[in-house]
C-alpha positions as CSV (number, residue, x, y, z in Angstrom):
1,M,158.3,60.3,72.1
2,A,157.6,62.3,75.3
3,A,160.6,61.2,77.4
4,K,162.7,62.1,74.1
5,D,161.2,65.3,73.7
6,E,161.5,66.3,77.4
7,G,164.9,64.5,77.8
8,K,167.4,67.3,78.7
9,D,169.7,67.5,81.5
10,P,167.7,68.3,84.4
11,K,170.8,69.3,86.3
12,K,171.5,72.1,83.7
13,K,172.4,75.2,85.2
14,S,170.1,78.2,84.3
15,A,170.3,81.9,84.8
16,T,169.5,83.3,88.1
17,V,168.4,86.4,89.7
18,C,169.1,86.8,93.8
19,G,170.0,83.4,93.5
20,F,166.7,82.3,92.0
21,P,166.5,80.7,88.6
22,I,164.5,83.1,86.3
23,S,162.5,80.1,85.2
24,I,160.3,80.5,88.3
25,F,159.2,83.9,87.7
26,F,157.5,82.7,84.5
27,I,155.9,80.2,86.5
28,V,154.8,82.4,89.6
29,V,153.0,84.8,86.8
30,N,151.3,81.9,85.1
31,E,150.1,80.9,88.6
32,F,148.8,84.4,89.3
33,C,146.7,84.6,86.3
34,E,145.4,81.1,86.2
35,R,144.1,81.7,89.9
36,F,142.5,84.8,88.9
37,S,140.9,83.0,86.4
38,Y,139.5,80.3,88.3
39,Y,138.4,82.3,91.3
40,G,137.2,85.4,89.4
41,M,134.8,82.8,87.3
42,R,133.9,80.8,90.5
43,A,132.9,84.0,92.2
44,V,129.9,85.0,90.0
45,L,129.2,81.3,88.9
46,V,126.0,80.5,91.3
47,L,124.5,84.0,90.5
48,Y,124.9,83.1,86.9
49,F,123.1,79.6,87.3
50,K,120.3,81.6,89.2
51,Y,119.8,84.7,87.3
52,F,120.9,84.1,83.9
53,L,120.1,80.2,83.3
54,R,117.0,80.5,86.1
55,W,117.7,77.7,88.1
56,D,116.3,77.3,91.4
57,D,118.7,77.7,94.4
58,D,119.2,74.1,95.0
59,F,119.8,72.9,91.7
60,A,122.6,76.1,91.3
61,T,124.0,74.9,94.4
62,T,124.4,71.1,93.3
63,I,125.8,71.7,89.9
64,Y,128.5,74.6,91.7
65,H,129.6,71.8,94.3
66,T,129.5,69.0,91.7
67,F,132.0,71.4,89.9
68,V,134.3,72.3,92.3
69,A,134.5,68.4,93.5
70,L,135.5,67.7,89.8
71,C,138.3,70.3,89.8
72,Y,139.7,68.4,92.9
73,L,139.5,65.3,91.5
74,T,140.9,65.7,88.2
75,P,144.5,66.5,89.8
76,I,144.8,62.5,89.6
77,M,144.4,62.5,86.0
78,G,147.0,65.3,85.5
79,A,149.4,63.5,87.7
80,I,149.1,60.4,85.6
81,V,149.3,62.3,82.7
82,A,152.4,64.0,83.4
83,D,154.4,61.6,85.1
84,S,153.4,58.7,82.5
85,W,153.4,60.3,79.4
86,L,153.9,63.9,78.7
87,G,155.8,65.4,81.5
88,K,155.1,68.4,83.6
89,F,155.5,70.9,80.7
90,K,153.7,69.7,78.0
91,T,150.9,68.7,80.5
92,I,150.5,72.2,81.6
93,V,150.5,73.4,78.2
94,Y,148.0,71.2,76.5
95,L,145.6,71.4,79.8
96,S,146.1,75.3,79.7
97,I,144.7,75.3,76.3
98,V,141.7,72.9,77.4
99,Y,141.6,75.3,80.2
100,T,141.6,78.4,78.3
101,V,139.0,77.1,75.5
102,G,136.7,76.1,78.4
103,Q,136.6,79.7,79.7
104,V,136.2,80.8,76.4
105,V,133.1,78.7,76.0
106,L,131.5,79.8,79.3
107,A,131.9,83.4,78.2
108,V,130.1,83.0,75.4
109,S,127.3,80.9,76.8
110,A,126.9,84.2,78.8
111,I,125.9,86.4,76.0
112,H,122.0,86.5,75.7
113,D,121.7,88.3,72.5
114,I,122.9,85.3,70.5
115,T,119.7,83.5,71.3
116,D,117.8,86.8,72.0
117,T,115.8,86.6,68.3
118,N,112.9,89.0,70.0
119,R,115.2,91.3,71.4
120,D,113.5,91.4,74.6
121,G,116.5,90.9,76.7
122,T,115.7,87.3,77.7
123,P,117.5,84.1,75.5
124,D,114.8,82.2,73.6
125,N,116.8,79.1,73.3
126,M,118.2,78.5,76.8
127,T,119.2,74.8,75.9
128,L,121.9,76.2,73.9
129,H,123.2,78.1,76.9
130,I,122.8,75.6,79.1
131,V,125.0,73.0,77.1
132,L,127.6,75.6,76.1
133,S,128.0,76.4,80.2
134,M,127.9,72.7,80.7
135,L,130.7,72.1,78.1
136,G,132.9,75.1,79.0
137,L,132.8,74.3,83.0
138,A,133.6,70.5,82.0
139,L,136.7,71.8,80.2
140,I,137.4,74.2,83.0
141,A,137.4,71.2,85.5
142,V,139.6,69.2,83.6
143,G,141.9,72.2,82.8
144,T,142.2,73.5,86.3
145,G,142.3,70.1,88.1
146,G,144.8,68.8,85.5
147,I,147.6,71.3,86.0
148,K,147.2,71.8,89.7
149,P,149.6,69.1,90.7
150,C,152.3,69.7,87.8
151,V,152.6,73.4,88.3
152,S,153.9,73.4,91.8
153,A,156.2,70.1,91.3
154,F,157.5,71.6,88.0
155,G,158.4,75.1,89.9
156,G,160.5,72.9,92.2
157,D,162.3,71.0,89.5
158,Q,163.8,74.3,88.5
159,F,166.2,74.4,91.5
160,Q,169.3,72.3,92.0
161,D,169.9,70.0,94.8
162,H,172.1,72.9,97.0
163,Q,169.3,75.4,96.9
164,E,166.9,74.0,99.1
165,K,166.4,77.4,100.9
166,Q,165.6,78.9,97.8
167,R,163.3,76.3,97.0
168,G,161.2,76.6,100.5
169,T,161.1,80.3,99.4
170,F,159.8,79.9,96.2
171,F,156.8,77.7,97.6
172,S,155.9,80.4,99.8
173,I,156.1,83.2,96.9
174,F,154.0,80.5,94.9
175,Y,151.3,80.3,97.6
176,L,151.5,84.1,97.7
177,S,150.6,84.5,94.1
178,I,147.7,82.3,94.4
179,N,146.2,84.4,97.1
180,A,146.9,87.7,95.2
181,G,145.2,86.2,92.4
182,S,142.2,85.0,94.2
183,L,141.8,88.5,96.2
184,L,141.8,90.6,93.3
185,S,139.7,88.5,91.3
186,T,137.0,88.3,93.9
187,I,137.0,91.8,94.2
188,I,136.8,92.7,90.5
189,T,134.8,90.3,88.8
190,P,131.6,90.8,90.9
191,I,132.1,94.7,90.1
192,L,132.1,93.5,86.2
193,R,129.0,91.4,86.8
194,G,127.2,94.3,87.9
195,Q,127.8,96.2,85.0
196,E,125.1,96.5,81.8
197,C,125.7,95.2,78.6
198,G,124.2,93.9,75.4
199,I,123.7,94.6,71.7
200,Y,120.0,95.3,71.7
201,T,119.1,95.1,75.4
202,K,121.3,96.0,78.3
203,Q,121.5,93.1,80.8
204,K,124.1,92.1,83.5
205,C,127.4,91.5,82.2
206,Y,127.9,87.9,83.1
207,S,129.6,87.5,79.5
208,L,132.4,90.2,80.8
209,A,132.5,88.7,84.1
210,F,133.8,85.5,82.5
211,G,135.6,86.9,79.4
212,V,138.0,88.8,81.8
213,P,138.9,85.8,83.6
214,A,139.2,84.1,80.2
215,G,141.7,86.8,79.2
216,L,143.6,86.3,82.2
217,M,143.9,82.5,81.3
218,V,145.4,83.5,77.9
219,A,147.8,85.6,79.2
220,S,148.8,82.6,81.6
221,L,149.7,80.5,78.6
222,I,151.5,82.9,77.0
223,V,153.8,83.5,79.7
224,F,154.1,80.2,80.5
225,I,155.0,79.2,76.6
226,V,157.7,82.4,76.7
227,G,159.6,80.6,79.5
228,S,160.1,77.6,77.7
229,G,163.6,78.0,76.9
230,M,164.7,78.5,80.3
231,Y,162.9,75.4,82.2
232,I,164.5,72.4,83.5
233,K,162.1,69.6,82.1
234,T,162.5,66.4,83.7
235,P,161.5,63.6,81.4
236,P,158.6,61.6,82.3
237,Q,159.5,58.1,84.0
238,G,157.1,55.8,82.1
239,N,153.6,54.8,83.3
240,I,154.5,55.3,87.0
241,M,151.1,55.5,88.4
242,V,150.1,52.0,86.8
243,K,153.2,50.4,88.5
244,F,152.7,52.2,91.7
245,F,149.7,50.3,91.9
246,T,150.5,47.2,90.4
247,C,153.6,47.0,92.5
248,I,151.2,47.4,95.7
249,G,149.0,45.0,94.4
250,F,151.5,42.1,93.7
251,A,153.3,42.5,97.4
252,I,149.7,41.9,98.7
253,K,148.8,39.0,96.8
254,N,152.2,37.8,97.3
255,R,152.2,37.8,101.1
256,F,148.7,36.4,101.1
257,R,150.1,33.3,99.0
258,H,153.0,32.7,101.0
259,R,151.1,33.7,104.9
260,T,152.0,30.6,106.5
261,N,154.9,30.8,109.1
262,E,157.1,28.4,107.1
263,F,158.0,31.1,104.8
264,P,160.6,33.9,106.1
265,K,159.3,37.2,107.1
266,R,160.4,40.1,105.4
267,T,161.4,43.6,106.6
268,H,158.6,45.4,105.1
269,W,155.3,44.4,103.5
270,M,156.3,45.9,100.1
271,D,159.5,43.5,100.1
272,W,156.9,40.7,98.9
273,A,157.0,42.3,95.6
274,E,160.8,41.6,95.2
275,E,159.7,38.6,93.1
276,K,158.4,40.9,90.3
277,Y,159.9,44.1,90.5
278,D,163.2,46.1,91.1
279,K,164.1,47.2,94.6
280,L,164.6,51.0,93.0
281,L,160.7,51.0,92.6
282,I,159.8,49.1,95.6
283,A,162.0,51.7,97.6
284,Q,160.0,54.8,95.8
285,V,156.7,53.1,96.4
286,K,157.7,53.1,99.9
287,M,158.7,56.6,100.3
288,V,155.1,57.5,98.7
289,L,153.2,55.5,101.1
290,K,154.9,56.6,103.9
291,V,154.2,60.4,103.1
292,L,150.3,59.0,102.2
293,F,149.9,57.5,105.6
294,L,150.6,61.0,107.1
295,Y,148.1,62.4,104.7
296,I,145.4,60.6,106.4
297,P,144.5,62.9,109.4
298,L,145.0,66.1,107.0
299,P,141.3,66.2,105.4
300,M,140.2,67.5,108.8
301,F,142.0,70.5,108.3
302,W,140.4,71.5,105.1
303,A,137.0,70.4,106.6
304,L,137.3,73.4,108.8
305,Y,138.9,75.9,106.5
306,D,136.4,75.6,103.6
307,Q,133.6,76.3,105.9
308,Q,134.8,79.9,105.6
309,G,132.5,80.4,102.0
310,S,129.6,78.3,104.1
311,R,129.1,78.6,107.7
312,W,131.1,81.6,108.3
313,T,129.5,83.4,105.8
314,L,126.0,82.5,107.0
315,Q,127.6,83.8,110.5
316,A,128.2,87.2,109.0
317,T,124.7,87.5,107.8
318,N,123.7,87.9,111.5
319,M,126.4,90.5,112.3
320,D,126.7,94.3,111.3
321,G,128.8,95.1,108.5
322,D,128.8,99.0,109.0
323,F,133.0,99.9,109.2
324,G,132.4,103.5,108.6
325,I,133.9,104.5,105.7
326,L,132.8,101.5,104.1
327,T,130.1,98.6,104.3
328,I,131.0,95.1,104.0
329,Q,128.6,92.8,102.8
330,P,128.6,89.0,104.3
331,D,130.1,87.2,101.2
332,Q,132.8,89.9,101.3
333,M,134.5,89.0,104.4
334,Q,136.2,85.8,102.9
335,T,138.8,88.2,101.6
336,I,140.4,89.1,104.7
337,N,141.6,85.6,104.4
338,A,143.2,86.6,101.1
339,I,144.5,89.8,102.6
340,L,145.8,88.2,106.1
341,I,147.8,85.8,103.7
342,L,149.4,88.4,101.9
343,L,150.7,89.8,105.2
344,L,151.4,86.8,107.0
345,V,153.5,84.6,104.2
346,P,156.0,87.0,104.1
347,I,156.2,87.8,108.0
348,V,156.1,83.9,108.9
349,E,158.7,83.3,106.2
350,S,161.2,86.2,107.0
351,V,160.7,86.8,110.8
352,I,158.8,83.9,112.5
353,Y,160.5,81.1,111.3
354,P,164.1,82.8,111.7
355,L,163.2,83.7,115.5
356,I,162.3,80.0,116.1
357,A,165.5,78.9,114.5
358,K,167.3,81.3,116.9
359,C,165.9,80.0,119.7
360,K,167.4,76.7,119.2
361,I,164.0,75.0,118.3
362,N,163.9,72.4,115.5
363,F,160.3,73.3,113.9
364,T,160.5,70.7,111.2
365,P,158.0,70.5,108.7
366,L,155.4,67.8,110.2
367,R,155.9,70.2,113.8
368,R,154.5,73.2,111.4
369,I,151.6,71.1,110.1
370,T,150.7,69.9,113.7
371,V,150.8,73.9,114.8
372,G,148.8,74.9,111.5
373,M,146.0,72.4,112.4
374,F,146.0,73.6,116.2
375,F,145.4,77.0,114.9
376,A,142.2,76.1,112.8
377,A,140.9,74.5,115.9
378,L,141.6,77.5,117.9
379,A,139.8,79.7,115.1
380,F,136.5,77.7,115.5
381,I,136.5,77.9,119.2
382,A,136.9,81.7,118.5
383,A,133.8,81.3,116.1
384,A,131.7,79.6,118.5
385,L,132.3,82.4,121.4
386,V,131.2,84.9,118.1
387,E,128.2,82.7,117.9
388,I,127.2,82.5,121.4
389,Q,127.4,86.6,121.4
390,I,125.5,86.9,118.1
391,E,122.5,84.1,119.6
392,R,122.2,86.7,122.4
393,T,121.1,89.3,119.9
394,L,118.7,87.2,117.8
395,P,115.0,87.5,118.2
396,K,113.5,84.4,119.8
397,F,111.4,82.7,117.4
398,P,108.3,80.7,118.2
399,S,108.4,76.8,118.7
400,S,106.4,74.5,116.8
401,P,103.1,74.5,119.0
402,E,103.2,78.2,119.4
403,V,102.4,81.3,117.4
404,Q,103.4,84.9,117.9
405,V,101.5,87.8,117.1
406,K,102.1,91.9,116.6
407,F,99.0,93.8,117.0
408,I,98.5,97.1,114.7
409,N,96.0,99.7,115.3
410,M,94.6,101.2,112.1
411,G,92.1,103.5,113.9
412,N,91.9,107.3,114.9
413,K,91.3,106.6,118.8
414,S,92.8,104.5,121.5
415,L,92.3,100.5,121.8
416,D,91.7,98.6,124.4
417,L,92.6,95.0,123.6
418,T,92.8,91.8,125.5
419,A,94.4,88.5,124.1
420,G,95.3,85.2,125.3
421,T,93.6,82.2,126.9
422,N,92.3,82.4,130.3
423,K,95.7,81.2,131.8
424,D,97.3,84.4,130.0
425,L,95.6,87.4,129.6
426,L,97.1,90.3,128.5
427,I,95.7,93.9,128.0
428,L,96.9,96.1,125.7
429,T,96.2,100.1,125.4
430,Y,97.3,101.9,122.6
431,V,97.2,105.8,122.6
432,L,99.4,106.7,119.4
433,L,97.6,106.0,116.2
434,P,98.6,104.4,114.4
435,Q,100.5,102.2,116.7
436,A,101.9,98.5,117.2
437,N,103.2,96.7,120.2
438,A,106.9,96.9,120.9
439,D,107.7,93.0,120.4
440,Y,106.0,90.1,119.4
441,L,103.6,88.5,122.3
442,T,103.8,84.5,122.4
443,F,100.3,82.8,122.5
444,E,99.1,79.1,122.0
445,Q,97.9,78.1,118.3
446,H,94.4,78.9,119.5
447,F,93.5,82.1,121.6
448,D,90.9,84.5,122.4
449,L,90.9,88.0,121.3
450,T,88.7,90.8,122.5
451,V,88.7,94.4,121.0
452,G,87.1,97.1,123.4
453,S,84.5,95.5,125.7
454,D,81.8,94.1,123.1
455,F,83.8,92.2,120.1
456,N,85.0,88.7,121.0
457,Y,87.4,86.8,118.6
458,S,88.7,83.0,118.4
459,T,91.9,82.9,116.7
460,T,93.7,80.3,115.3
461,L,96.9,80.6,113.2
462,T,99.6,78.2,111.9
463,P,102.0,76.8,114.6
464,G,105.4,78.1,114.8
465,S,104.7,81.1,112.7
466,R,104.9,84.9,113.2
467,N,102.0,87.2,112.5
468,T,100.8,90.7,112.3
469,M,97.6,91.4,112.9
470,V,96.0,94.5,111.9
471,I,93.0,96.1,113.4
472,F,90.5,98.7,111.8
473,P,88.3,99.5,115.2
474,D,86.5,102.2,113.0
475,T,84.3,99.5,111.5
476,T,81.2,97.5,112.9
477,P,82.3,95.1,113.9
478,P,86.1,95.6,114.0
479,K,88.0,94.5,111.0
480,L,91.0,91.9,111.7
481,M,93.4,91.2,108.9
482,P,96.4,88.6,109.5
483,F,99.6,88.3,107.8
484,T,102.5,85.8,108.3
485,D,105.6,87.3,109.0
486,I,109.3,86.0,108.3
487,N,110.4,83.7,111.2
488,A,114.2,84.5,110.4
489,K,116.6,86.7,109.9
490,P,116.7,87.8,106.4
491,E,119.4,86.3,104.2
492,Q,122.9,87.4,103.5
493,G,122.7,90.4,105.9
494,A,119.8,91.8,103.8
495,N,116.9,93.9,105.1
496,A,112.9,93.1,105.0
497,I,110.4,95.8,104.4
498,R,106.9,96.0,103.9
499,F,104.2,98.9,103.4
500,F,100.9,98.8,104.8
501,N,98.6,101.1,102.8
502,G,95.9,102.4,105.0
503,L,94.6,104.7,102.3
504,D,91.2,104.1,100.3
505,S,93.2,104.2,97.1
506,D,96.4,102.5,95.3
507,L,99.8,103.6,95.9
508,N,102.6,103.0,93.1
509,V,105.7,101.7,94.9
510,T,109.3,101.7,93.9
511,I,112.7,101.1,96.2
512,G,115.7,102.3,94.3
513,N,115.4,101.1,90.7
514,L,112.9,98.4,91.8
515,D,109.4,98.8,90.7
516,F,106.8,97.0,92.8
517,G,103.4,98.5,91.0
518,D,100.6,99.4,92.8
519,V,100.0,98.7,96.3
520,N,96.3,97.8,96.8
521,F,94.1,99.2,99.7
522,F,94.4,97.5,103.1
523,S,97.6,95.0,101.6
524,S,100.8,94.4,102.4
525,C,104.3,95.0,100.3
526,L,107.3,96.9,99.4
527,C,107.0,100.9,98.1
528,H,107.4,104.6,97.1
529,K,104.7,107.0,95.6
530,Q,105.6,109.7,92.9
531,P,105.1,112.8,94.8
532,H,106.7,111.5,97.9
533,S,110.5,110.1,98.6
534,T,111.8,109.2,101.9
535,R,115.4,107.8,103.2
536,R,115.9,105.5,105.9
537,E,119.1,104.0,107.3
538,L,118.4,100.5,107.9
539,G,121.6,98.4,108.8
540,F,121.8,94.6,108.2
541,G,119.3,92.0,109.0
542,S,116.4,94.0,110.2
543,S,112.8,94.0,109.1
544,F,110.3,96.8,109.2
545,T,106.6,97.4,108.5
546,L,106.1,100.8,107.4
547,I,102.5,102.1,107.9
548,I,100.9,104.8,106.0
549,P,97.9,105.7,107.7
550,P,94.2,106.5,106.5
551,T,94.9,110.2,107.4
552,F,98.3,110.2,105.1
553,A,98.5,113.4,102.8
554,F,101.0,114.1,100.2
555,G,103.1,117.1,101.1
556,S,106.5,118.5,101.7
557,N,106.5,116.6,105.2
558,C,104.5,113.8,104.6
559,E,107.0,111.3,105.4
560,Q,106.7,112.5,109.0
561,S,102.9,110.6,109.0
562,I,104.5,107.4,107.9
563,R,104.9,105.3,110.9
564,P,107.8,102.5,111.2
565,V,106.9,99.4,113.1
566,L,110.2,97.7,113.8
567,D,109.6,93.6,113.4
568,M,113.0,92.5,113.9
569,E,116.2,94.5,115.3
570,Q,118.9,94.9,113.0
571,N,122.2,93.1,113.5
572,S,124.3,94.6,116.5
573,F,127.1,92.6,117.0
574,H,129.8,93.9,114.6
575,M,131.5,91.8,111.7
576,A,135.0,92.9,113.3
577,W,134.7,90.4,115.7
578,Q,135.0,87.8,113.0
579,I,138.9,88.9,112.3
580,P,140.2,87.0,115.0
581,Q,138.8,84.1,113.6
582,Y,139.9,84.9,110.2
583,F,143.4,85.7,111.6
584,L,143.5,82.4,113.3
585,L,142.9,80.4,110.6
586,T,144.9,82.0,107.9
587,L,147.7,81.7,110.3
588,G,147.1,77.9,110.4
589,E,146.8,78.1,106.6
590,V,150.1,79.7,106.2
591,V,151.9,77.4,108.4
592,F,149.9,74.1,107.3
593,S,149.6,74.4,103.7
594,V,152.8,76.1,102.5
595,T,154.9,73.7,104.5
596,G,152.3,70.7,103.1
597,L,153.5,71.5,99.6
598,E,157.1,71.9,100.5
599,F,157.3,68.6,102.4
600,S,155.3,66.7,99.6
601,Y,157.7,67.8,97.2
602,S,160.7,67.2,99.2
603,Q,159.9,63.5,100.5
604,A,158.9,62.2,97.0
605,P,161.1,60.2,94.5
606,S,161.9,62.1,91.4
607,N,159.4,60.5,89.0
608,M,156.5,60.6,91.7
609,K,156.1,64.1,92.5
610,S,153.0,65.1,90.7
611,V,151.3,62.0,92.2
612,L,152.2,63.3,95.8
613,Q,151.0,66.9,94.6
614,A,147.6,65.1,93.6
615,G,147.3,63.3,96.6
616,W,148.0,66.4,98.6
617,L,145.0,68.1,96.7
618,L,142.8,65.3,97.2
619,T,142.8,65.7,100.8
620,V,140.9,68.8,100.1
621,A,137.9,67.0,98.4
622,V,137.7,64.6,101.2
623,G,137.7,67.1,103.5
624,N,134.7,68.9,102.1
625,I,133.1,65.2,102.2
626,V,133.7,65.3,105.9
627,V,131.8,68.4,106.4
628,L,128.7,66.8,104.8
629,I,129.2,64.0,107.1
630,V,129.5,65.3,110.4
631,A,127.0,68.0,109.7
632,E,124.3,65.5,108.9
633,A,125.4,63.0,111.5
634,A,125.8,65.6,114.4
635,T,122.1,67.2,113.8
636,L,122.9,70.0,116.6
637,Q,120.5,72.6,117.0
638,D,122.8,75.0,118.3
639,Q,125.7,76.7,115.7
640,W,128.2,77.3,118.4
641,A,127.8,73.9,119.3
642,E,129.0,72.4,115.8
643,Y,131.7,74.9,115.9
644,V,133.0,73.4,119.1
645,L,132.5,69.9,117.6
646,F,134.7,70.6,114.3
647,A,137.2,72.4,116.8
648,S,137.1,69.3,119.2
649,L,137.4,66.7,116.2
650,L,140.6,68.7,114.7
651,L,141.9,68.8,118.1
652,V,141.9,64.9,118.5
653,V,143.0,64.8,115.0
654,C,146.0,66.9,115.9
655,V,147.0,64.8,118.6
656,I,147.1,61.5,116.3
657,F,148.7,63.3,113.4
658,A,151.4,64.7,116.3
659,I,152.3,61.0,117.1
660,M,152.3,59.7,113.6
661,A,154.9,62.7,112.7
662,Y,157.0,61.7,115.9
663,F,157.6,58.2,114.6
664,Y,158.0,59.7,111.2
665,T,161.9,59.7,109.8
666,Y,162.6,62.3,107.1
667,I,164.1,61.0,104.1
668,D,166.5,62.1,101.2
669,P,164.8,60.5,98.0
670,A,167.7,61.5,95.8
671,K,170.0,59.7,98.2
672,I,168.1,56.7,98.7
673,E,167.4,56.4,94.5
674,A,171.1,56.6,94.1
675,E,172.1,53.9,96.1
676,F,169.5,51.7,94.3
677,A,170.5,52.9,91.0
678,Q,174.2,51.7,91.9
679,I,173.2,48.1,92.1
680,D,174.5,46.5,88.9
681,P,171.8,44.8,87.0
682,K,173.5,41.6,86.7
683,Q,173.4,41.5,90.7
684,K,169.7,42.5,91.0
685,E,168.8,39.4,88.6
686,K,171.0,37.3,91.0
687,R,169.3,38.5,94.2
688,R,165.9,38.2,92.6
689,N,166.8,34.5,91.6
690,S,168.1,33.7,94.8
691,R,165.1,34.9,96.6
692,K,162.7,32.9,94.0
693,D,164.9,29.7,94.8
694,S,164.3,30.2,98.5
695,V,160.3,30.6,98.1
696,E,160.7,27.1,95.8
697,Q,162.8,25.8,98.3
698,H,160.0,25.8,101.0
699,K,157.4,25.0,98.5
700,E,159.2,21.4,97.9
701,E,159.6,20.8,101.7
702,R,155.7,21.5,102.1
703,R,154.8,19.2,98.9
704,S,157.0,16.2,100.9
705,S,155.2,16.7,104.1
706,D,151.9,17.2,102.3
707,S,150.4,15.5,99.5
708,S,147.4,18.0,99.2
709,Y,149.5,21.2,98.9
710,D,149.2,20.6,94.9
711,N,145.8,21.2,95.0
712,E,146.1,24.3,97.4
713,E,149.0,25.6,95.2
714,Q,146.3,25.7,92.1
715,K,143.8,27.5,94.1
716,Q,146.1,30.2,95.2
717,T,147.2,30.7,91.9
718,R,143.7,31.2,90.6
719,I,143.2,33.7,93.3
């Protein structure tokens, strides 16, 4: 039925603009809207899990990565459906409908008012929201993954055989539309999430952040259907995926049965399938296997590439994001990749490649892929150099058997302080009041402390901890109050701030729009007192203790009496130093990924193009698994060393791939298929019977020389 519906002449001519079929413009717009929908939804997904569904960080991360993994596994299903049953056009339409329904369901799940019966802003039936969310994400994973291998291959089908140059340009434009959609969505949807909406109570508007991508998915579906009459729709070629694997399985099984030297060798191991399958299918399987063999090293590239959203973002949390006219948050640095792609794709396509061609250099697709991997390795070497510079600016945290302590004098007079063991005596005298020592001091877990000349203390702190010890010398004996400090840089480039209230009354504390309530006497917290406000530039990644002394008095200049104690320096190494590594990785991506899409299409037989596209996408999923394996197995303490390890692994893979590419022979699938298609069916049957007769003749010879052969043959048949 599907073959009949899509049985239009694949060589029909369609209207063109500047040499390009008009139909591809609908496909490019469709891809832009779909990628906007996907990346926009994904940009706020973890925050939705954490702050709306109230999941903890670990569970939210697990579900998030499970969803992403499904999105890269379902392309296999889409390829099977497209090549075996519905054809690419219908597969895209039907799965886009599933995709759109999933986006709508996810947007509905984020409306807190649908179960907020008591109108307090919190959903009363969280189970319903979770069920709707998981249903929506499952439909999205099936939809987005299912159409992935079909859309790019369907776009390639729109070109005639003589339009190889236009087809190559199309893949560049296609990739450009992907990154344009992802760039805009990652900027816009977080802004939408920050809005407040609701019927009864105003909350963060996750429904709007999911609703706009759902609207873009509707637009994507409409645009694609509008161009229906202009498309070249290649009919499906039957259950090709099953034939592909059964043909391989039969060849292996048949070769195993006839593994002795008495049977004549064949040119290729797949030729052992000729007893059951025709030569055209065997030739097509050979073409696919040649390309899939080349795919084996490729996941290592994606293992490095996908660390933009993990390791590189974490690296940015320890850097300064102040660019003067704007402030960049660590997770926003990923937009540099999309921006650079928009710039580099046309430059590489229109300038770099033509210049290389003029230099008489044969820059083949496989050479481009090799160069792309090399640039990615260079990017991680650059990241390692940046990490080394960052680590020089980071505070030195205590090792497990040691502790670090900062002392704060809350008295109204100078204080003599002796701290340490007999082997490590340190005398501190504080004049400014209140005052703290400039940096943390490192001691053993147990150390002695002497305040003044009369009061001795034996102190025991948690091994590996940072601590602040507040001393009130005006009491007899002096009062000591230890507080445990953070012993890592604040996450995501945020700043850790606490107030120490030395007044004999409570203070009401707020920072921005956050109200932290009362700060009790002699307690540490975050804060603001109603009659008083103060402003302070904090930078990125700093930690402060703001001391409100016992002598604090509210008034016009009261902020001058609040003494800041710097616990941790702000990030001083600028995020701009990440730009070179992003540039190298993006350049590698442009050369690697765009070429890979085009190469996969050009080397695939006509009935297996979506299968190879699914195989290409599967390398991305494998690459993410490689990250987990390498990171767990390496157990390196220094992050820069891990960067060097990944770069080294990719360089090794790059050399291996270059050797594999050297021995690869480029083919013209259409020409090979045409040669086999010209063979008369009767002649094919005659050749097949001739091959069978030859095998039977060898069996007869063995029977005459070995009376036990029959039993052995029966055993082999049962296998």
